[in-house]
N, C-alpha and C positions, 0 to 999 in steps of 0.2 A: 552348249552346243555348237553354237557356230564357231569357237576357237575352235574346238576339238573336233572336229566337222565342220566343215564349212560346206559342201556339197549335201549340207542332213536337212540344213534348213525348212526345204520343200515336203519334208517326212513327218508323220501326226508324231507328238510327244510317243508314243509307244516301242511307233520304230528308232527313232529317237535314243531314246533308255533301254532298247534290245544292242542295238549300237558300241551304246557306252560300253554296256557291258562285257559284250563283245571283245571294242577294245583294251578295257579295263585287264582280263585275263591276261589278252597276251599280249603285255604290259610285267603280270606278273613274270610270265615265262620266262621273259625275254632278259625278266630283272635276275630271275637262277633265285628271288624267295620259295623258302619252300610256302603253298598258299596255305594249310592246314595250321590250327594252334596247334595241338598233339604232338608237331614236327619241331617243336617250338621249345616246349615243354613242361607244357596249360595242360596240367592235369583235367579227366573231365569230371571229378571231380571238382575242380573249382570252379565250372561254369553255374551255379549259382549265384555263388559268390559276384563273381565279373558282372550279372545280371544286375545283382539289385547296387553294385558300384556304378554300371553305367546308365543306373536309374538318374543315381545325383547330378549327372552333367546336364543340369536343366540352358545350361547355355547356348549347347548346343543340339535338344532336346525340343527347343523352344520353336527352333524353323525349322524341325521335319512337320512334312506334310501332311502325316499321318499319327494319331494319338499311341503312344508305344507304352507300353506297359512291362511290368518287369518277367512277365515272361512270355512276350514277344522277345524280349532281348536275350532269355535264355532261350527259347527256339533260335534265335539268329547265330549266338554262340556254340551251339547244338550244331547245330549247321555247315560253322566254319571249324567245331571241333575233325 
């Protein structure tokens, strides 16, 4: 957080997280990238497969502060679709 938002150091983690999410949203808009999976040719029917495959990425999942199940991954993909 100090690198991305030096003036956020005195804020709580929820406030810093909200500011990071806002900044990432602005970055997506500035990049010109379409933010939704469907805009990149991903079919909604692919979501279960994407969630299954995501669960195989243990090198990433072990560092996640919250346990995540395949159903959680599917919900994230659904929200991004």
